VOBA-1610 file (N, C-alpha, C; in pm, whole numbers, padded with zeros to 5 digits, always signed):
BEGIN
Unk-01287-04660-02573Unk-01185-04727-02650Unk-01243-04839-02737Unk-01366-04878-02712Unk-01429-04985-02790Unk-01448-04943-02933Unk-01497-04822-02955Unk-01519-04772-03090Unk-01385-04756-03161Unk-01286-04704-03092Unk-01153-04687-03150Unk-01096-04821-03191Unk-01107-04920-03105Unk-01056-05055-03136Unk-01126-05115-03257Unk-01257-05096-03265Unk-01332-05148-03378Unk-01291-05080-03507Unk-01274-04950-03504Unk-01231-04877-03624Unk-01088-04915-03664Unk-01000-04935-03567Unk-00866-04976-03597Unk-00863-05116-03659Unk-00946-05204-03607Unk-00956-05339-03665Unk-01007-05334-03808Unk-01107-05249-03831Unk-01157-05233-03968Unk-01051-05175-04061Unk-00973-05079-04013Unk-00869-05020-04095Unk-00761-05125-04127Unk-00728-05207-04027Unk-00627-05313-04053Unk-00677-05415-04153Unk-00804-05451-04145Unk-00861-05544-04242Unk-00860-05484-04382Unk-00895-05357-04394Unk-00896-05292-04525Unk-00754-05282-04580Unk-00655-05254-04495Unk-00518-05249-04541Unk-00471-05386-04590Unk-00506-05489-04516Unk-00469-05627-04560Unk-00539-05661-04692Unk-00662-05618-04707Unk-00734-05643-04833Unk-00666-05569-04948Unk-00622-05448-04925Unk-00553-05370-05029Unk-00422-05439-05068Unk-00348-05485-04970Unk-00222-05555-04998Unk-00250-05684-05076Unk-00354-05759-05034Unk-00389-05880-05105Unk-00431-05857-05248Unk-00511-05754-05271Unk-00552-05722-05407Unk-00436-05675-05493Unk-00346-05599-05433Unk-00228-05553-05506Unk-00137-05669-05542Unk-00125-05764-05453Unk-00039-05880-05477Unk-00093-05967-05592Unk-00222-05965-05614Unk-00285-06046-05718Unk-00290-05974-05852Unk-00237-05852-05861Unk-00244-05776-05985Unk-00151-05836-06088Unk-00205-05880-06202Unk-00119-05937-06307Unk-00049-05824-06386Unk+00067-05852-06436Unk+00143-05759-06518Unk+00158-05623-06452Unk+00226-05622-06342Unk+00247-05500-06263Unk+00396-05472-06255Unk+00436-05348-06258Unk+00575-05309-06251Unk+00624-05314-06108Unk+00666-05434-06066Unk+00702-05455-05926Unk+00834-05387-05890Unk+00928-05385-05981Unk+01059-05324-05948Unk+01046-05176-05909Unk+00979-05095-05990Unk+00961-04954-05946Unk+00875-04941-05819Unk+00777-05034-05807Unk+00694-05030-05686Unk+00780-05051-05560Unk+00865-05153-05561Unk+00946-05180-05441Unk+01051-05073-05421Unk+01102-05014-05527Unk+01200-04907-05514Unk+01137-04785-05443Unk+01022-04742-05491Unk+00956-04624-05432Unk+00902-04657-05293Unk+00829-04768-05284Unk+00768-04803-05155Unk+00873-04831-05048Unk+00985-04890-05085Unk+01090-04919-04985Unk+01149-04794-04926Unk+01185-04697-05013Unk+01244-04575-04960Unk+01141-04490-04887Unk+01019-04491-04935Unk+00912-04420-04862Unk+00886-04484-04727Unk+00893-04615-04721Unk+00874-04685-04594Unk+00984-04646-04493Unk+01107-04635-04540Unk+01213-04592-04450Unk+01185-04454-04394Unk+01144-04362-04480Unk+01113-04227-04434Unk+00997-04222-04337Unk+00893-04298-04370Unk+00774-04295-04284Unk+00796-04370-04153Unk+00885-04468-04152Unk+00918-04534-04023Unk+00993-04436-03934Unk+01076-04353-03991Unk+01146-04250-03912Unk+01046-04152-03855Unk+00953-04106-03939Unk+00850-04012-03896Unk+00765-04074-03784Unk+00720-04198-03806Unk+00637-04265-03706Unk+00714-04287-03576Unk+00842-04317-03587Unk+00925-04335-03467Unk+00940-04205-03387Unk+00953-04093-03458Unk+00962-03965-03384Unk+00831-03930-03318Unk+00721-03957-03386Unk+00590-03930-03325Unk+00568-04021-03205Unk+00604-04148-03218Unk+00592-04243-03107Unk+00677-04197-02987Unk+00797-04148-03015Unk+00881-04098-02907Unk+00813-03981-02836Unk+00746-03894-02911Unk+00677-03781-02849Unk+00561-03829-02762Unk+00490-03933-02806Unk+00382-03987-02723Unk+00436-04046-02593Unk+00546-04119-02603Unk+00605-04182-02483Unk+00660-04074-02390Unk+00724-03975-02449Unk+00784-03867-02369Unk+00676-03786-02295Unk+00557-03774-02355Unk+00447-03701-02293Unk+00367-03786-02196Unk+00414-03908-02170Unk+00347-03999-02074Unk+00202-04026-02112Unk+00182-04063-02238Unk+00045-04101-02283Unk+00006-04228-02213Unk-00116-04235-02159Unk-00161-04357-02088Unk-00161-04479-02178Unk-00154-04598-02116Unk-00138-04725-02186Unk-00236-04755-02298Unk-00369-04756-02274Unk-00462-04789-02381Unk-00457-04689-02496Unk-00443-04561-02464Unk-00435-04461-02569Unk-00304-04475-02647Unk-00196-04506-02577Unk-00068-04525-02643Unk-00070-04646-02735Unk-00134-04752-02692Unk-00146-04870-02778Unk-00226-04838-02904Unk-00337-04767-02889Unk-00418-04730-03006Unk-00342-04640-03099Unk-00274-04542-03045Unk-00195-04451-03129Unk-00078-04521-03195Unk-00019-04620-03130Unk+00092-04695-03191Unk+00041-04778-03309Unk-00079-04836-03295Unk-00135-04911-03407Unk-00168-04818-03521Unk-00222-04700-03490Unk-00254-04601-03593Unk-00126-04557-03665Unk-00019-04536-03591Unk+00107-04499-03653Unk+00160-04611-03743Unk+00145-04735-03697Unk+00186-04848-03780Unk+00110-04855-03912Unk-00021-04837-03903Unk-00102-04834-04026Unk-00060-04719-04117Unk-00035-04605-04058Unk+00009-04487-04133Unk+00142-04513-04202Unk+00235-04574-04129Unk+00370-04598-04183Unk+00368-04703-04293Unk+00268-04787-04302Unk+00259-04889-04404Unk+00173-04842-04521Unk+00064-04773-04492Unk-00031-04736-04593Unk+00024-04631-04691Unk+00084-04527-04641Unk+00129-04419-04729Unk+00238-04466-04828Unk+00342-04542-04784Unk+00438-04592-04881Unk+00373-04688-04984Unk+00276-04764-04940Unk+00204-04852-05032Unk+00134-04769-05142Unk+00070-04662-05100Unk+00002-04575-05197Unk+00102-04506-05290Unk+00212-04459-05234Unk+00313-04394-05318Unk+00374-04491-05418Unk+00409-04610-05373Unk+00465-04710-05465Unk+00369-04749-05574Unk+00241-04766-05539Unk+00142-04803-05639Unk+00119-04690-05740Unk+00115-04565-05691Unk+00089-04454-05781Unk+00203-04434-05882Unk+00325-04471-05846Unk+00436-04462-05939Unk+00437-04584-06033Unk+00419-04702-05979Unk+00435-04825-06058Unk+00320-04846-06158Unk+00204-04792-06132Unk+00093-04815-06224Unk+00113-04743-06358Unk+00202-04644-06362Unk+00226-04572-06489Unk+00351-04623-06561Unk+00416-04724-06506Unk+00538-04778-06568Unk+00504-04890-06663Unk+00588-04908-06761Unk+00568-05020-06856Unk+00618-05147-06788Unk+00549-05255-06815Unk+00585-05387-06756Unk+00691-05450-06837
//
């Protein structure tokens, strides 16, 4: 679990760096970004919740469940961020 924890920490740092760099972007179409990212986030939270339910229902052990929960959280945040950015970067400011 040490390697998994280290990789998860690195992934979280990279996600925070991506959010920080995106927040500093001048002249960006924020309205379309939040529209797309918000609805995508709702969908991906539902998906992540169903997967988390399956892990709990299958009696996944504690450390593995914690790691998988963090992975699902990163997944549920990263994909809507990418979708929102890919739409907003082509919009006029």
